[in-house]
C-alpha positions in Angstrom: 39.6 267.2 32.3 39.6 266.5 36.0 40.4 269.3 38.4 41.9 269.3 41.9 45.4 268.5 43.0 45.8 266.3 40.0 44.7 267.4 36.5 43.8 264.5 34.1 43.3 264.7 30.4 43.1 262.2 27.6 44.4 263.2 24.1 45.3 260.8 21.2 45.2 257.8 23.5 47.5 259.3 26.1 46.3 260.1 29.6 48.1 263.1 31.0 48.2 263.2 34.8 49.6 266.5 36.1 50.4 267.1 39.8 48.9 270.7 40.1 50.5 272.2 43.2 53.2 274.5 41.7 53.2 276.9 44.7 54.0 273.8 47.0 56.6 272.6 44.4 54.1 269.8 43.5 54.6 268.1 46.9 53.0 264.8 47.4 50.3 265.5 50.0 47.9 262.7 51.0 45.3 264.2 48.6 47.8 264.2 45.7 48.6 260.5 46.3 45.0 259.5 46.5 44.2 261.6 43.3 47.0 260.1 41.4 45.9 256.6 42.3 42.3 257.4 41.3 43.4 259.0 38.0 45.5 256.0 37.2 42.6 253.7 37.8 40.4 255.8 35.5 42.9 255.7 32.7 43.1 251.9 33.1 39.4 251.5 32.8 39.2 253.7 29.7 39.7 251.6 26.6 40.7 254.7 24.6 43.8 255.2 26.8 46.9 253.4 25.7 49.6 255.1 27.7 49.8 257.3 30.9 52.1 260.4 31.0 52.9 261.7 34.6 54.2 265.2 35.1 54.1 268.2 37.4 52.7 271.7 36.8 55.0 274.5 35.9 58.5 274.5 34.6 60.7 274.2 37.7 59.7 271.1 39.7 58.3 267.7 38.7 57.7 267.0 42.4 59.7 267.9 45.5 58.5 264.8 47.3 56.6 264.4 50.5 54.7 267.3 51.9 56.5 267.9 55.2 53.9 270.5 56.2 50.9 268.2 55.8 50.1 266.7 59.2 47.6 263.8 58.9 44.7 263.6 61.3 44.0 260.4 63.1 47.2 259.9 65.0 50.3 257.8 64.5 48.8 254.8 62.9 46.9 257.0 60.4 50.1 258.7 59.4 51.7 255.3 58.8 48.8 254.3 56.5 49.2 257.4 54.5 52.9 256.7 54.1 52.2 253.3 53.0 49.6 254.6 50.5 52.5 256.4 48.8 54.3 253.0 48.4 51.1 251.6 47.0 50.9 254.3 44.4 54.5 253.4 43.3 53.5 249.8 43.1 50.4 250.6 41.1 52.3 252.7 38.7 54.8 249.8 38.1 52.1 247.2 37.9 49.7 249.1 35.7 48.9 247.2 32.5 49.3 250.5 30.8 52.8 251.8 29.9 53.7 254.8 32.1 56.0 257.7 31.1 57.4 260.3 33.5 57.6 263.8 31.8 60.3 265.2 34.1 59.7 269.0 33.7 61.9 269.9 36.6 63.5 268.7 39.8 62.5 265.2 41.0 63.4 264.8 44.6 62.7 262.3 47.3 59.3 260.9 46.8 59.2 262.7 43.4 62.2 260.7 42.3 60.2 257.6 43.4 57.5 258.5 41.0 60.0 258.8 38.2 61.6 255.5 39.1 58.2 253.7 39.3 57.3 254.8 35.8 58.3 252.5 33.0 60.1 255.3 31.0 61.2 258.9 31.7 62.0 262.0 29.6 63.7 264.7 31.5 64.3 268.4 30.7 68.1 269.1 30.7 68.0 271.5 33.7 66.3 268.9 36.0 68.0 267.6 39.1 67.2 264.2 40.7 68.0 263.0 44.2 67.0 262.1 47.7 67.8 265.0 49.9 65.8 263.7 52.9 68.9 262.9 54.9 69.5 266.6 55.3 66.4 267.0 57.4 67.0 263.9 59.5 64.9 261.5 57.4 65.9 258.5 55.3 64.0 257.8 52.0 62.9 254.4 53.1 60.5 253.5 50.3 62.4 255.2 47.4 65.5 253.2 48.3 63.8 250.0 47.1 63.3 251.6 43.6 66.9 252.9 43.6 68.2 249.4 44.4 66.4 248.1 41.3 67.8 250.9 39.0 71.4 251.3 40.0 74.2 249.4 41.7 74.7 249.3 45.5 77.4 252.0 45.6 75.6 254.5 43.5 72.3 253.9 45.3 73.9 254.4 48.7 75.8 257.5 47.5 72.5 259.3 46.7 70.8 258.0 49.9 73.6 258.8 52.3 74.8 262.1 50.9 71.6 263.7 49.7 73.3 264.9 46.7 71.5 265.7 43.5 72.2 264.4 40.1 72.2 266.6 37.0 69.9 265.3 34.3 72.7 264.0 32.1 74.2 262.1 35.1 70.8 260.6 35.8 70.7 259.5 32.1 74.2 258.0 32.5 73.1 256.2 35.7 70.0 254.8 34.0 67.4 256.8 35.9 65.8 258.3 32.8 65.6 257.4 29.1 66.0 260.8 27.4 67.3 264.2 28.3 66.2 267.1 26.1 66.1 270.9 26.1 63.0 272.6 27.5 61.7 273.4 24.0 61.8 269.7 23.1 60.3 268.2 26.3 56.7 267.9 25.1 57.6 266.6 21.6 60.1 264.1 22.9 57.6 262.8 25.6 54.8 262.5 23.3 56.9 260.8 20.6 58.1 258.2 23.1 54.6 257.7 24.5 53.2 257.3 21.0 55.8 254.6 20.2 54.4 252.3 23.0 50.8 253.4 22.5 51.0 252.0 19.0 51.5 248.4 20.4 49.0 245.9 21.5 47.5 247.0 24.8 46.9 243.3 25.8 50.6 242.2 25.0 52.0 245.3 26.7 50.1 244.4 29.9 51.1 240.9 29.8 54.8 241.8 29.2 54.8 244.4 31.9 53.5 241.9 34.5 56.0 239.3 33.3 58.8 241.8 33.6 57.9 242.8 37.3 57.4 239.2 38.3 60.7 237.9 36.9 62.7 240.8 38.1 63.4 239.3 41.6 63.4 235.6 40.5 66.5 233.4 40.4 67.5 232.9 36.8 66.3 229.3 36.3 62.9 230.1 38.0 62.6 233.1 35.8 63.2 231.1 32.6 60.5 228.6 33.7 58.1 231.4 34.4 58.8 233.3 31.3 58.4 230.2 29.0 54.9 229.9 30.4 54.3 233.6 29.8 55.4 233.3 26.2 52.9 230.4 25.7 50.2 232.7 27.1 51.3 235.4 24.7 51.3 233.1 21.7 47.7 232.3 22.5 46.4 235.8 22.2 44.5 237.2 19.3 47.1 240.0 18.9 50.0 237.5 18.6 48.1 235.8 15.7 47.4 239.3 14.1 50.9 240.5 14.6 52.5 237.4 12.9 50.0 237.6 10.1 50.6 241.3 9.5 54.4 240.6 9.5 54.0 237.8 6.8 51.6 239.9 4.8 53.8 243.1 5.1 51.1 245.3 6.4 50.5 247.2 9.6 48.8 245.1 12.3 45.2 245.9 13.4 45.3 245.3 17.2 42.3 243.9 18.9 43.8 244.3 22.4 43.1 240.8 23.4 
């Protein structure tokens, strides 16, 4: 268990990263962003970890976004670097070779919504609200908008960004921002079950597939087809592809080598 603004614990192949600032609504201070990035790197280096679960402390807020009260030292350029570090965290979550699951225990707002969108999968409690309320304090959620653009259509993304309105959890499910919405009593079980589903796959093939998904996402279709054909050839050359096919033909569970 790692202590500090982010708690980290590994259990049954799942690394649980918890933003531990409930009194500050789990706001994303520079220390939290750095700690999350470090905890993710530790999980990736641990061969026992097969999936990362990201959540917030308490039962009200996943994360309320950027910490408006945290004034960085070092002047204007230092502040810009810290804001870019948040963007780097989102990129690291999306590019991680490990599957990432957001356990949305409460409201996910602004930069907190960015964390949810950067994770591969998300399970939300039914009372959670998701949105980008920055416009109400004279700010625009610049980096989060890039992730909204990749999840919903233009009109829906702009509706959230321009109005600052919050989506109820069921609406977020309908819009494709989360995968599951469950009652509070079922949140842990549903999150663990979904994480376990992906944790049981080949770590090597999951990493290859995630990287291919991210690279192909913004390619023109013919370029994506050429690229993905090459990625499939790489996939077929892995030990785990051979093991998976053999296990299928022999009607047994595969024994992954993660290579």
